[in-house]
C-alpha positions as CSV (number, residue, x, y, z in Angstrom):
1,M,-33.2,20.0,23.6
2,I,-31.0,21.9,21.1
3,V,-27.9,20.2,22.5
4,F,-29.6,16.8,22.6
5,F,-30.7,16.8,19.0
6,A,-27.4,18.2,17.7
7,V,-25.4,15.5,19.6
8,L,-27.8,12.8,18.4
9,A,-27.4,13.9,14.8
10,Y,-23.6,13.7,14.9
11,S,-23.2,10.8,17.4
12,N,-22.1,8.5,14.6
13,T,-19.3,10.7,13.3
14,L,-16.6,10.2,16.0
15,S,-14.7,7.6,14.0
16,C,-15.3,9.2,10.5
17,P,-11.9,9.5,8.8
18,F,-10.1,12.5,7.5
19,I,-11.3,13.5,4.0
20,F,-9.0,16.0,2.2
21,D,-7.8,16.9,5.7
22,D,-4.6,15.2,6.4
23,D,-2.3,17.7,4.7
24,A,-4.1,20.6,6.4
25,I,-3.8,19.0,9.8
26,R,-0.1,18.0,9.3
27,K,0.8,21.4,8.1
28,G,-0.7,22.8,11.3
29,T,1.7,21.0,13.6
30,S,4.0,24.0,14.0
31,P,2.7,26.9,16.1
32,P,1.0,29.5,13.8
33,T,2.1,33.2,13.9
34,L,-0.2,36.1,14.5
35,L,0.4,37.1,10.9
36,D,-1.2,33.9,9.8
37,P,-4.6,34.9,8.2
38,R,-6.1,31.8,9.9
39,F,-4.2,32.0,13.1
40,L,-7.0,30.7,15.4
41,I,-8.2,27.8,13.3
42,N,-4.6,26.6,12.8
43,L,-4.0,27.0,16.6
44,S,-7.1,24.8,17.2
45,F,-5.7,22.1,14.9
46,L,-2.4,22.4,16.6
47,L,-4.1,21.8,20.0
48,N,-6.0,18.8,18.6
49,Y,-2.8,17.5,17.1
50,K,-0.9,17.7,20.4
51,L,-3.8,16.0,22.3
52,N,-4.9,13.5,19.7
53,Y,-2.3,13.4,17.0
54,L,-4.3,12.0,14.0
55,S,-6.9,10.1,16.0
56,V,-10.1,11.5,14.6
57,K,-12.3,11.3,17.6
58,G,-10.9,14.4,19.3
59,Y,-11.2,16.4,16.1
60,H,-14.9,15.4,15.7
61,V,-15.7,16.1,19.4
62,F,-14.2,19.6,18.9
63,N,-16.3,20.3,15.8
64,I,-19.5,19.0,17.3
65,I,-19.0,21.3,20.4
66,I,-18.5,24.3,18.1
67,H,-21.7,23.4,16.1
68,V,-23.7,23.1,19.4
69,I,-22.3,26.4,20.6
70,N,-23.4,28.0,17.3
71,G,-26.9,26.7,17.8
72,L,-27.1,28.2,21.3
73,L,-25.6,31.5,20.0
74,I,-28.3,31.7,17.3
75,Y,-30.9,31.2,20.0
76,S,-29.4,34.0,22.0
77,F,-29.0,36.3,19.0
78,V,-32.6,35.9,17.7
79,S,-33.9,36.3,21.3
80,L,-32.1,39.5,21.7
81,I,-33.4,40.9,18.4
82,C,-36.9,39.9,19.2
83,K,-36.7,41.6,22.6
84,I,-35.6,44.8,20.8
85,E,-38.6,44.7,18.5
86,T,-41.1,43.9,21.2
87,T,-40.2,46.3,24.0
88,E,-43.0,48.6,23.0
89,K,-45.7,45.9,22.8
90,N,-45.0,43.8,25.9
91,N,-45.6,40.6,23.9
92,S,-45.1,37.3,25.6
93,R,-41.5,36.6,26.0
94,S,-42.1,32.9,25.6
95,H,-43.5,33.4,22.1
96,Y,-40.2,34.9,20.8
97,E,-38.1,32.4,22.7
98,T,-40.0,29.7,21.0
99,L,-39.3,31.3,17.7
100,A,-35.6,31.5,18.5
101,F,-35.6,27.9,19.7
102,F,-36.9,26.5,16.5
103,I,-34.6,28.6,14.3
104,S,-31.7,27.2,16.4
105,L,-33.1,23.6,16.4
106,I,-33.5,23.6,12.6
107,F,-29.9,24.9,12.2
108,V,-28.3,22.2,14.4
109,T,-30.2,19.4,12.8
110,H,-30.2,20.3,9.1
111,P,-28.0,17.9,7.0
112,I,-26.6,20.7,4.9
113,E,-24.6,21.9,7.9
114,L,-22.8,18.6,8.3
115,F,-20.2,19.7,5.7
116,A,-18.9,22.2,8.2
117,V,-19.1,19.7,11.1
118,T,-18.3,16.2,9.9
119,Y,-15.8,17.5,7.3
120,I,-13.1,18.2,9.9
121,V,-11.0,20.9,8.1
122,Q,-14.1,23.0,7.6
123,R,-14.0,23.8,11.3
124,A,-12.7,27.0,9.9
125,T,-16.2,27.8,8.8
126,S,-18.1,26.8,11.9
127,M,-15.5,28.4,14.2
128,A,-15.6,31.7,12.2
129,V,-19.4,31.6,12.5
130,M,-19.1,31.2,16.3
131,F,-17.0,34.4,16.6
132,Y,-19.3,36.1,14.1
133,L,-22.3,35.4,16.2
134,L,-20.5,36.4,19.4
135,T,-19.6,39.8,17.9
136,L,-23.3,40.4,17.0
137,I,-24.5,39.3,20.4
138,F,-22.2,41.6,22.3
139,Y,-22.8,44.5,19.9
140,I,-26.5,44.2,20.4
141,R,-26.0,44.0,24.2
142,F,-23.8,47.1,23.9
143,R,-26.6,49.0,22.1
144,V,-29.3,47.9,24.5
145,V,-27.5,48.7,27.7
146,H,-26.0,52.0,26.3
147,S,-29.5,53.3,25.5
148,K,-30.4,52.5,29.1
149,G,-27.3,54.2,30.6
150,N,-25.9,50.9,31.9
151,T,-22.1,51.1,32.7
152,L,-21.5,47.7,31.1
153,F,-21.7,49.2,27.6
154,R,-18.0,49.7,27.3
155,A,-17.2,46.1,28.2
156,Y,-19.8,44.8,25.7
157,Y,-18.4,47.0,22.9
158,A,-14.8,46.0,23.7
159,L,-15.8,42.3,23.6
160,S,-17.6,42.8,20.3
161,L,-14.4,44.2,18.8
162,V,-12.3,41.4,20.3
163,F,-14.6,38.7,18.8
164,T,-14.5,40.6,15.5
165,L,-10.7,40.3,15.4
166,M,-11.0,36.6,16.4
167,A,-13.5,36.0,13.6
168,A,-11.2,37.7,11.1
169,K,-8.3,35.5,12.2
170,T,-10.3,32.3,11.7
171,K,-11.7,32.5,8.1
172,E,-12.1,35.2,5.5
173,I,-15.9,34.8,5.1
174,T,-16.2,37.1,8.1
175,I,-15.5,40.1,5.8
176,T,-19.2,40.5,5.7
177,L,-19.5,41.1,9.4
178,P,-19.4,44.9,9.3
179,V,-22.3,44.9,6.8
180,I,-24.4,42.7,9.0
181,L,-23.6,44.9,12.0
182,A,-24.7,47.9,10.0
183,L,-27.9,46.1,9.0
184,C,-28.6,45.3,12.7
185,E,-27.9,48.9,13.7
186,F,-30.1,50.6,11.1
187,V,-32.9,48.0,11.1
188,F,-33.4,47.4,14.9
189,F,-32.1,50.5,16.6
190,K,-32.7,54.3,16.5
191,G,-30.6,57.3,17.3
192,N,-28.3,60.0,15.9
193,F,-27.1,58.9,12.5
194,K,-23.5,60.2,13.0
195,K,-23.1,58.7,16.4
196,R,-24.3,55.3,15.1
197,L,-21.8,55.5,12.3
198,T,-19.0,56.1,14.9
199,Y,-20.1,52.8,16.6
200,L,-19.7,50.9,13.3
201,L,-16.5,52.6,12.0
202,P,-14.0,50.5,14.0
203,F,-15.6,47.3,12.6
204,F,-15.3,48.5,9.0
205,L,-11.7,49.3,9.6
206,L,-10.7,46.2,11.6
207,I,-12.1,43.5,9.3
208,P,-10.6,44.8,6.0
209,L,-7.2,45.5,7.6
210,T,-7.1,42.0,9.0
211,I,-8.4,40.1,6.0
212,I,-7.5,42.0,2.9
213,Q,-4.0,41.7,1.7
214,I,-2.4,44.7,0.0
215,N,0.1,43.8,-2.6
216,A,1.8,45.2,-5.6
217,V,-1.1,44.4,-7.9
218,G,-3.8,45.8,-5.6
219,V,-6.3,44.6,-3.1
220,D,-6.9,40.8,-3.0
221,V,-9.2,39.0,-0.7
222,V,-7.9,35.5,0.1
223,F,-10.4,32.6,0.2
224,S,-9.1,29.0,0.3
225,E,-10.7,25.7,-0.3
226,P,-9.7,22.0,-0.3
227,Q,-6.7,21.2,-2.4
228,S,-8.0,18.8,-5.0
229,K,-5.2,16.9,-6.7
230,I,-6.8,17.8,-10.0
231,Y,-7.9,21.4,-9.7
232,A,-5.5,23.0,-7.4
233,N,-2.2,21.4,-8.4
234,N,-2.4,20.8,-12.1
235,S,-2.9,23.2,-14.9
236,A,-3.2,20.6,-17.6
237,A,-6.0,18.8,-15.8
238,A,-7.7,22.1,-15.2
239,S,-7.7,23.0,-18.9
240,A,-9.0,19.5,-19.7
241,V,-12.2,20.0,-17.8
242,K,-12.4,23.8,-18.3
243,S,-15.2,23.6,-20.8
244,Q,-17.5,22.0,-18.2
245,L,-16.4,22.7,-14.7
246,I,-14.0,25.6,-14.4
247,A,-14.9,29.3,-14.9
248,G,-12.5,31.1,-17.3
249,N,-13.0,34.5,-15.6
250,R,-14.8,36.3,-12.8
251,W,-18.0,36.9,-14.9
252,E,-18.4,33.3,-15.8
253,Y,-18.0,32.5,-12.1
254,L,-20.6,35.1,-11.2
255,F,-23.1,33.8,-13.8
256,T,-22.7,30.3,-12.5
257,Q,-23.1,31.4,-8.9
258,F,-26.6,32.6,-9.6
259,K,-27.5,29.0,-10.3
260,V,-25.4,27.8,-7.3
261,I,-27.2,30.1,-4.9
262,T,-30.6,28.8,-6.0
263,T,-29.2,25.3,-5.6
264,Y,-28.3,26.1,-2.0
265,L,-31.9,27.3,-1.5
266,Q,-33.2,24.1,-2.9
267,M,-31.0,22.1,-0.6
268,F,-32.5,23.9,2.4
269,F,-36.0,22.8,1.5
270,Y,-35.1,19.5,0.0
271,P,-31.8,18.1,1.3
272,H,-31.4,15.4,-1.3
273,N,-28.2,14.1,-2.9
274,L,-25.9,16.2,-0.7
275,T,-22.3,15.3,-1.3
276,L,-18.8,16.7,-1.1
277,I,-18.0,17.2,-4.8
278,H,-20.6,18.2,-7.3
279,Y,-20.6,18.1,-11.0
280,F,-21.8,21.7,-11.6
281,T,-21.3,23.0,-15.1
282,V,-20.1,26.6,-15.8
283,S,-22.3,29.2,-17.5
284,R,-20.4,31.2,-20.0
285,T,-23.0,33.9,-20.6
286,F,-25.6,35.7,-18.6
287,F,-28.1,35.0,-21.4
288,E,-28.3,31.3,-20.6
289,P,-32.0,30.7,-19.7
290,K,-31.1,29.0,-16.4
291,V,-28.9,31.9,-15.4
292,I,-31.6,34.5,-16.3
293,L,-34.3,32.6,-14.3
294,A,-32.0,32.2,-11.3
295,F,-31.1,35.9,-11.4
296,L,-34.7,37.0,-11.6
297,F,-35.7,34.6,-8.7
298,L,-32.9,35.9,-6.5
299,L,-33.7,39.5,-7.4
300,V,-37.3,39.0,-6.3
301,L,-36.1,37.4,-3.1
302,F,-33.7,40.2,-2.4
303,S,-36.3,42.8,-3.1
304,S,-38.7,41.1,-0.8
305,G,-36.2,41.2,2.0
306,A,-35.6,44.9,1.4
307,Y,-39.3,45.6,1.3
308,L,-40.0,43.7,4.5
309,I,-37.4,45.7,6.3
310,F,-38.1,49.2,5.0
311,M,-41.8,49.0,4.2
312,G,-43.1,46.0,6.1
313,K,-44.7,45.9,9.5
314,K,-42.5,45.7,12.6
315,E,-43.1,41.9,13.1
316,T,-41.9,41.2,9.5
317,K,-38.6,43.1,9.8
318,L,-36.9,40.1,11.2
319,A,-37.9,38.0,8.1
320,G,-36.6,40.7,5.8
321,F,-33.4,40.8,7.9
322,G,-33.0,37.1,7.5
323,L,-33.3,37.3,3.7
324,L,-30.7,40.1,3.5
325,W,-28.4,38.2,5.9
326,F,-28.5,35.3,3.4
327,F,-27.5,37.4,0.4
328,V,-24.8,39.4,2.3
329,T,-23.1,36.4,3.9
330,I,-23.2,34.1,0.8
331,S,-21.6,36.9,-1.4
332,P,-17.9,36.4,-0.5
333,Q,-17.8,32.9,-2.1
334,S,-20.6,33.3,-4.6
335,S,-19.9,36.5,-6.4
336,I,-17.0,37.6,-8.6
337,V,-14.1,36.0,-6.6
338,P,-13.4,32.7,-8.3
339,I,-12.2,30.0,-5.8
340,Q,-9.8,27.5,-7.2
341,G,-12.1,26.0,-9.7
342,W,-14.8,24.8,-7.2
343,M,-18.3,26.0,-8.1
344,I,-20.3,24.7,-5.1
345,F,-19.7,23.3,-1.6
346,E,-22.5,22.9,0.9
347,Y,-20.4,24.3,3.8
348,R,-20.2,27.6,2.0
349,A,-23.9,28.0,3.0
350,Y,-23.3,27.4,6.7
351,L,-23.3,31.0,7.7
352,A,-25.8,32.1,5.1
353,S,-28.3,29.4,6.2
354,I,-29.0,31.2,9.4
355,G,-30.7,33.9,7.5
356,I,-32.9,31.5,5.6
357,Y,-34.0,29.8,8.8
358,I,-34.8,33.1,10.4
359,A,-36.8,34.3,7.4
360,V,-38.8,31.1,6.9
361,I,-39.6,30.4,10.5
362,V,-40.6,34.0,11.2
363,A,-42.8,33.9,8.2
364,V,-44.4,30.6,9.3
365,F,-45.0,32.0,12.8
366,S,-46.6,35.2,11.3
367,L,-48.8,33.5,8.8
368,F,-50.1,30.8,11.2
369,R,-50.2,32.8,14.3
370,A,-53.6,31.4,15.2
371,Y,-52.3,27.8,15.0
372,L,-49.0,28.2,16.9
373,K,-49.4,24.9,18.8
374,A,-49.8,23.0,15.6
375,V,-46.9,24.9,14.0
376,C,-44.6,24.1,17.0
377,L,-45.6,20.4,16.8
378,L,-44.9,20.4,13.1
379,L,-41.5,22.1,13.5
380,L,-40.5,19.7,16.2
381,S,-41.4,16.7,14.0
382,L,-39.4,18.3,11.2
383,S,-36.4,18.7,13.5
384,M,-36.7,15.0,14.4
385,L,-36.8,14.1,10.7
386,L,-33.8,16.3,9.9
387,T,-31.9,14.7,12.7
388,V,-32.6,11.2,11.2
389,V,-31.6,12.5,7.7
390,T,-28.3,14.1,9.1
391,Y,-27.5,10.9,11.0
392,K,-28.1,8.9,7.7
393,Y,-25.9,11.2,5.7
394,N,-23.2,11.0,8.4
395,K,-23.2,7.2,7.9
396,T,-21.8,7.6,4.4
397,W,-18.8,9.3,6.0
398,A,-18.0,6.3,8.1
399,T,-15.1,5.3,5.9
400,E,-13.3,7.0,3.1
401,I,-14.5,4.3,0.7
402,S,-18.2,4.7,1.7
403,M,-18.0,8.5,1.4
404,W,-16.4,8.4,-2.1
405,E,-18.7,5.6,-3.2
406,D,-21.7,7.8,-2.3
407,N,-20.1,10.8,-4.1
408,V,-19.6,8.7,-7.2
409,R,-23.2,7.5,-7.0
410,V,-24.5,11.1,-6.7
411,E,-22.1,12.6,-9.3
412,P,-20.8,9.9,-11.6
413,Q,-19.7,12.3,-14.3
414,H,-17.1,14.1,-12.1
415,P,-13.5,12.7,-12.4
416,V,-12.3,13.7,-9.0
417,P,-14.5,11.4,-6.9
418,H,-13.4,8.5,-9.1
419,V,-9.7,9.3,-8.6
420,N,-10.3,9.6,-4.8
421,L,-12.3,6.4,-4.6
422,G,-9.6,4.6,-6.5
423,S,-7.0,5.9,-4.1
424,A,-9.2,4.7,-1.2
425,Y,-9.5,1.3,-2.8
426,F,-5.7,1.2,-3.3
427,A,-5.1,1.9,0.3
428,E,-7.2,-1.1,1.2
429,K,-5.4,-3.3,-1.3
430,R,-8.5,-3.6,-3.5
431,Y,-6.4,-3.2,-6.6
432,D,-8.8,-4.3,-9.3
433,D,-11.5,-1.9,-7.9
434,A,-8.9,0.9,-7.9
435,I,-8.0,0.2,-11.5
436,A,-11.6,0.4,-12.5
437,Q,-12.1,3.8,-10.8
438,F,-8.9,5.3,-12.3
439,K,-9.9,4.1,-15.8
440,L,-13.4,5.7,-15.3
441,A,-11.7,9.0,-14.3
442,I,-9.5,8.8,-17.5
443,D,-12.6,8.1,-19.6
444,L,-14.3,11.2,-18.1
445,S,-11.2,13.4,-18.5
446,P,-8.5,11.8,-20.6
447,T,-5.8,14.4,-19.8
448,V,-5.8,14.1,-16.0
449,P,-2.2,13.0,-15.1
450,E,-3.1,12.1,-11.6
451,A,-5.3,9.2,-12.8
452,Y,-2.5,7.8,-14.9
453,N,0.0,8.2,-12.1
454,D,-2.3,6.4,-9.6
455,L,-3.1,3.7,-12.2
456,G,0.7,3.3,-12.5
457,L,1.0,2.9,-8.8
458,V,-1.6,0.1,-8.8
459,Y,0.2,-1.7,-11.6
460,A,3.5,-1.4,-9.9
461,R,2.0,-2.8,-6.7
462,K,0.7,-5.8,-8.7
463,G,4.1,-6.3,-10.2
464,L,3.1,-5.3,-13.7
465,F,6.2,-3.4,-14.5
466,N,5.6,-2.6,-18.2
467,E,2.0,-1.3,-17.6
468,A,3.2,0.8,-14.7
469,L,6.1,2.2,-16.8
470,E,3.7,3.2,-19.6
471,K,1.3,5.0,-17.2
472,F,4.0,6.9,-15.3
473,K,5.6,8.1,-18.6
474,Y,2.3,9.1,-20.1
475,A,1.5,11.1,-17.0
476,M,4.8,13.0,-17.4
477,T,3.9,14.0,-20.9
478,L,0.6,15.5,-19.8
479,E,2.1,18.0,-17.3
480,R,5.8,18.6,-16.9
481,S,5.6,20.2,-13.5
482,Y,3.8,17.2,-12.0
483,V,6.6,15.4,-10.2
484,S,4.8,12.4,-8.6
485,P,5.1,10.0,-11.6
486,R,8.8,10.7,-11.8
487,V,9.2,9.9,-8.1
488,N,7.0,6.8,-8.4
489,L,8.9,5.6,-11.4
490,G,12.2,6.1,-9.5
491,V,10.8,4.0,-6.6
492,M,9.8,1.3,-9.0
493,Y,13.3,1.3,-10.6
494,M,14.8,1.2,-7.1
495,N,12.7,-1.8,-6.0
496,R,13.9,-3.6,-9.1
497,G,17.6,-2.9,-8.4
498,M,17.8,-0.4,-11.4
499,S,19.8,2.1,-9.3
500,E,21.1,4.3,-12.2
501,Q,17.6,4.7,-13.7
502,A,16.1,5.4,-10.3
503,I,18.7,8.1,-9.5
504,A,18.0,9.7,-12.9
505,E,14.3,9.9,-12.2
506,F,14.7,11.3,-8.7
507,K,17.1,14.0,-10.0
508,A,14.8,14.8,-12.8
509,A,12.0,15.4,-10.2
510,L,14.3,17.6,-8.2
511,E,15.0,19.7,-11.3
512,I,11.3,20.5,-11.5
513,N,10.9,20.9,-7.7
514,R,14.2,21.1,-5.9
515,F,12.5,20.7,-2.5
516,N,10.2,17.8,-3.3
517,P,10.4,15.7,-0.1
518,G,9.6,12.4,-1.8
519,A,12.4,12.7,-4.3
520,H,14.9,13.6,-1.6
521,I,13.8,10.9,0.8
522,N,13.9,8.1,-1.9
523,L,17.1,9.3,-3.3
524,G,18.6,9.3,0.2
525,T,17.2,5.8,0.8
526,L,18.8,4.6,-2.5
527,Y,22.2,6.2,-1.6
528,A,22.1,4.4,1.8
529,K,21.4,1.0,0.0
530,M,24.4,1.7,-2.3
531,G,26.6,2.4,0.7
532,Q,26.9,6.1,0.0
533,K,25.9,7.1,3.5
534,E,27.2,10.7,3.4
535,K,25.1,11.4,0.3
536,A,22.1,9.8,2.0
537,I,22.6,11.9,5.1
538,D,22.7,15.1,3.0
539,E,19.4,14.2,1.3
540,F,17.6,13.6,4.5
541,K,19.0,16.8,6.0
542,I,17.6,18.8,3.1
543,V,14.1,17.5,3.9
544,I,14.5,18.3,7.6
545,V,15.3,21.9,6.7
546,T,12.6,22.4,4.1
547,N,9.9,20.2,5.5
548,P,10.5,19.8,9.3
549,N,7.2,18.2,10.0
550,I,7.9,15.1,7.9
551,V,8.9,12.2,10.1
552,E,10.7,9.9,7.7
553,P,14.0,11.8,7.3
554,Y,14.5,11.9,11.1
555,V,13.9,8.1,11.2
556,N,16.2,7.4,8.3
557,L,18.9,9.5,9.8
558,G,18.5,7.7,13.1
559,A,18.9,4.3,11.3
560,L,22.0,5.5,9.4
561,Y,23.7,6.9,12.5
562,A,22.8,3.7,14.5
563,E,24.3,1.6,11.8
564,Q,27.5,3.6,11.9
565,G,27.7,3.4,15.7
566,F,26.8,7.0,16.4
567,T,24.1,6.1,18.9
568,A,23.9,9.6,20.5
569,L,23.1,11.2,17.1
570,A,20.8,8.3,16.3
571,E,18.8,8.7,19.5
572,D,18.6,12.5,19.0
573,N,17.0,12.1,15.6
574,L,14.7,9.4,16.7
575,K,13.5,11.5,19.6
576,K,12.8,14.4,17.2
577,A,10.9,11.9,15.0
578,M,8.7,11.0,18.1
579,R,7.9,14.7,18.6
580,V,6.9,15.1,14.9
581,D,4.9,11.9,14.8
582,P,4.5,10.1,18.1
583,Y,2.8,7.1,16.4
584,F,5.2,6.3,13.6
585,S,6.1,2.7,14.1
586,D,9.5,2.5,12.5
587,T,10.9,5.1,15.0
588,Y,10.3,2.7,17.9
589,S,11.5,-0.3,15.9
590,I,14.9,1.3,15.3
591,M,15.1,2.7,18.9
592,G,14.5,-0.9,20.1
593,T,17.5,-2.2,18.1
594,I,19.7,0.5,19.8
595,Y,18.6,-0.7,23.3
596,E,18.9,-4.3,22.3
597,E,22.5,-3.8,21.2
598,R,23.2,-2.3,24.7
599,G,21.7,-5.3,26.3
600,A,18.8,-3.3,27.7
601,F,16.2,-5.9,26.8
602,N,13.3,-4.5,28.8
603,E,13.7,-1.1,27.1
604,A,14.1,-2.8,23.7
605,S,11.0,-4.9,24.3
606,A,9.0,-1.8,25.3
607,N,10.0,0.0,22.0
608,Y,9.2,-3.1,19.9
609,Q,5.8,-3.4,21.5
610,K,5.1,0.3,20.7
611,A,6.2,-0.3,17.1
612,I,3.7,-3.1,16.8
613,R,1.0,-1.2,18.6
614,Y,1.2,1.6,16.0
615,N,1.6,-0.8,13.0
616,K,0.6,-4.4,13.7
617,D,2.2,-5.4,10.4
618,N,5.7,-4.2,11.4
619,M,7.3,-7.6,10.9
620,N,10.9,-6.5,11.7
621,A,9.6,-5.3,15.1
622,R,7.8,-8.7,15.7
623,L,11.0,-10.7,14.7
624,N,13.2,-8.7,17.0
625,L,10.6,-8.8,19.9
626,A,10.3,-12.6,19.4
627,A,14.2,-12.9,19.7
628,I,14.2,-10.9,22.9
629,Y,11.4,-13.1,24.3
630,I,13.4,-16.2,23.6
631,K,16.4,-14.7,25.4
632,Q,14.2,-13.9,28.3
633,G,12.7,-17.5,28.3
634,L,9.3,-16.2,27.3
635,L,8.7,-18.9,24.7
636,L,4.9,-18.6,24.5
637,D,5.2,-14.9,23.8
638,A,7.8,-15.5,21.2
639,E,5.6,-18.2,19.7
640,S,2.7,-15.7,19.4
641,Q,4.9,-13.3,17.5
642,Y,6.1,-15.9,15.1
643,R,2.6,-17.2,14.4
644,Y,1.4,-13.7,13.5
645,I,4.3,-13.4,11.0
646,L,3.7,-16.8,9.6
647,S,0.0,-16.0,9.1
648,A,1.0,-13.0,6.9
649,E,4.1,-14.7,5.3
650,P,3.3,-18.5,5.2
651,N,6.4,-19.2,3.0
652,N,8.8,-17.6,5.5
653,V,11.2,-20.5,6.1
654,E,13.2,-18.7,8.8
655,V,10.2,-18.0,10.9
656,R,8.8,-21.5,10.4
657,G,12.1,-23.0,11.5
658,A,12.2,-20.7,14.6
659,L,8.6,-21.7,15.4
660,L,9.4,-25.4,15.0
661,T,12.3,-25.0,17.5
662,I,10.0,-23.4,20.0
663,E,7.4,-26.1,19.5
664,Q,10.0,-28.8,20.2
665,Q,11.1,-27.0,23.3
666,L,7.5,-26.8,24.4
667,N,7.0,-30.5,23.5
668,R,4.3,-29.7,20.9
669,Q,3.8,-30.5,17.3
670,L,3.7,-27.8,14.7
671,P,0.3,-28.0,13.0
């Protein structure tokens, strides 16, 4: 039933697009090294990339499987702990298995967890939790069988250490694992104190040595988050919204996190208005009333957990353990370690939520022990309701536009969702809608250069040269290190035949960031148009050296070499392009021209068809394919290609003439 409800809740996510994920996925296309702090998560993305490229279905299936496994592991973990606590009482095993079942069921169906499931790149969180739970399960098994003299205890202990290492190489939130292990040891087991410390010591050494980076400054724990265009990459924009959304120091971050943690708790009990980016204002002082109230509430909750463990009855230990689990596991991202300007993300509560579910459901079972059948029926109904709510929330992730529209609805005061919604509209050619969103972002935060840059892109696409020029230049004044408006201005100049001005902008961008791939690629493209092929080749080669996972320079080199008659070099670069990005349409289009020039029409046709399959609007591939069909006498197939082109370009005289010729040969009249 756990598997069924989990799959049902996420059954509508298989086609949900990447959100903030593309860069992370593309950067993971090279094999990670063991020194990579997130070796295993990057390895999993590499595996997905090799199997699915950027087809989202495979990524979502992987994430759902991990979430289901976590639900089953929670069931196993809670069952093991309950058995430890009930060995002396011979209580009904089914009672505690039912308890574990509902804890797991609430976990897999609760909508707050979708941000570590549907949000693809946060597989890092769910996968780390999987290894986290496996470590705990095998450690508990080790302690249970060791006390009974079972020879399997060495294998269980070794496996717990292996899974600890795997957790540490997935995400840094696992730094709390030794503390939770110690909590398990001293709450649920007995024995010689020194011997128990020796069991735990390897974990306290292994996790810090894996996660904590020692540098010249000191010890630094690395936590990473989504790279927002506004927060992560732009200091000017950060200062613009600092008064509201960004903590100025560790203490401000901590004061704000008291409110954040209480917000997470509220979300567990009332999962309303969940969204990716929240407008959460920073508290500058501890003496803000909301901060004091949140702190006192959390202090009472923490004290209650400690009381239940150390002074409560045996059957309440598990509830106290759950509360302390919550506080320990939420602490890495909700304490004094500021995380790139972001105050709150629901997926940060994924691991901590397990403790809340344990505490609440154990408390319910204890308080209403005489009405367990009614409690079970109520919890089952609640799980069904949560499944429906999660399914409903997942519907908002169906498209990038629907997701950002919902985010804007929930948090209309935050500039980032407006910028991202505008970008999504722009991608769908909804230019007026995009302009409206970028203007809203500017109204909310007038010194955000990304909004001006993106607004300039829309104006350029609409042919409004002067308006675009104004926005690009203003974006440059807001942040000198932000190169995108310079590159975009250069592209606009290039498209208008203003080569000298374009070159000047591309070179200015490279003075700021000498390895900026966009500047090099566009500069190389311009040199090629100007007939300066050697300079063009040099620019593309720079990108290949500095950014080997970008496909365009390989394709552009292939086109240049093919144009010069160096077909072997052209094919070599095009094949490299296919390895980097097997679905990039232009690669096959150019490869088709090489085969066509050789007279290998079948091979050329196959490549043109691939080019069209990966980009139905690749008109050059359609033109070339139609020409081959005519040579092969396949007039109906050629007609189909020309008609598609004409539907997109009704004023294309060349295509209309070719189509008329085919119609005459087929004794038809052109409509």
